[in-house]
C-alpha positions as a printed Julia matrix, in Angstrom:
138×3 Matrix{Float64}:
 142.59   44.0    59.3
 139.49   46.36   58.59
 136.16   46.09   60.53
 134.16   44.39   58.14
 136.61   41.46   58.01
 137.3    40.84   61.62
 133.0    40.89   61.89
 133.09   38.19   59.13
 135.53   36.03   61.11
 133.99   36.43   64.54
 130.77   35.25   63.1
 132.33   32.41   61.48
 134.08   31.27   64.67
 131.1    31.64   66.74
 129.18   29.73   64.11
 131.69   26.99   64.51
 131.76   26.79   67.97
 128.04   26.42   68.37
 127.84   23.87   65.2
 130.66   22.07   67.21
 128.72   22.33   70.53
 125.47   20.75   69.1
 127.42   17.91   67.68
 128.52   16.86   70.66
 125.46   16.89   72.53
 123.52   15.12   69.64
 126.52   12.27   69.86
 126.82   12.27   73.94
 122.43   11.94   73.91
 122.58    9.16   70.78
 125.71    6.87   72.68
 123.29    7.18   76.21
 120.21    6.34   74.06
 122.04    3.12   72.18
 124.46    2.15   75.07
 122.94    3.24   78.33
 124.22    5.54   81.28
 127.74    3.97   82.63
 128.66    3.72   86.25
 130.17    6.41   87.31
 132.65    5.53   90.54
 133.6     2.17   89.61
 136.94    1.23   91.24
 140.33    1.18   89.69
 141.73   -2.48   89.2
 144.8    -0.98   90.87
 142.97    0.07   93.89
 140.67   -2.91   94.84
 142.77   -5.48   96.65
 140.03   -8.25   96.47
 136.4    -8.98   95.79
 133.8   -10.9    97.04
 130.77  -12.48   94.8
 127.56  -13.62   96.75
 125.13  -15.5    94.42
 121.42  -15.96   95.67
 122.52  -15.09   99.28
 124.04  -18.57  100.0
 127.01  -18.95   97.51
 130.13  -16.85   98.53
 133.37  -17.04   96.3
 136.7   -14.57   97.4
 138.77  -13.39   94.64
 142.18  -12.54   95.3
 143.99  -12.67   91.82
 144.85  -10.16   89.81
 143.75  -10.81   86.46
 140.36  -12.26   87.9
 140.23   -8.96   89.72
 140.78   -7.05   86.45
 137.7    -9.01   84.8
 135.29   -8.35   87.17
 136.44   -4.88   87.49
 135.89   -4.58   83.52
 132.52   -6.75   84.22
 130.87   -3.94   85.69
 130.86   -1.96   82.78
 128.2    -3.94   81.58
 125.72   -2.72   83.9
 125.13    0.59   81.81
 121.57    1.12   82.97
 118.44    3.98   81.1
 116.64    6.09   82.55
 113.25    4.98   81.95
 111.84    1.47   82.96
 110.59   -0.78   85.43
 112.92   -1.92   88.08
 112.02   -5.42   89.44
 113.17   -8.25   91.56
 115.74   -8.62   94.19
 119.69   -9.08   93.68
 120.84  -12.46   92.26
 124.38  -11.32   92.29
 125.97   -8.65   95.09
 130.25   -8.0    94.04
 131.6    -6.59   96.63
 135.33   -4.49   95.82
 136.95   -4.28   98.69
 139.78   -1.49   98.11
 143.67   -1.03   99.32
 142.08    2.03  101.44
 139.59   -0.32  103.22
 136.45    1.2   101.3
 133.81   -1.38   99.87
 132.22   -0.36   96.93
 129.1    -2.48   96.27
 127.1    -3.57   93.22
 123.81   -5.85   93.2
 122.36   -6.98   89.99
 119.71   -9.38   88.76
 119.06  -10.35   85.32
 116.99   -6.98   84.37
 117.73   -4.56   87.73
 121.11   -3.24   89.1
 121.21   -1.33   92.39
 124.23    1.21   92.9
 124.61    3.45   95.32
 121.32    2.72   97.31
 119.28    3.06   93.95
 117.48    0.76   91.4
 118.41    0.9    87.78
 117.0    -0.79   84.8
 119.92   -2.39   83.22
 120.22   -1.63   79.22
 121.77   -5.13   78.07
 119.84   -7.24   80.23
 120.9   -10.82   81.34
 124.44  -10.53   79.91
 126.13   -9.38   83.23
 124.68  -12.26   85.42
 124.98  -14.55   82.79
 128.77  -13.91   82.68
 129.77  -14.18   86.21
 127.37  -17.01   86.86
 129.06  -18.55   83.75
 132.8   -18.14   85.06
 132.33  -18.03   88.91
 129.82  -20.79   89.8
């Protein structure tokens, strides 16, 4: 292959790579704008031994059924958050995942705000998580 052809292929490959990278970044940004930032570090359903749900700091449910635990693990995916907005209020629901290794993971939420790893974030889909947990368990 002569040098001119080699340069042309190199140019085409680099341009294609740049277009793919820009497309991926743009796609990720648009997805986050529409759906919010997903929680990272949620437990896998196989690693959860039980879940404690506390409603208004007064009512408490201990869940050990594997099918219900699966629902509760999946329900935490409704807590995608956004980077902007004003956090407000105090938690209505506390969910504590008790893992097989003895560790506990806690998520707290009200209809507009959720608390994760000690930080408060504005929920993208307000009210959905709290309404589902209230409807299913209280």
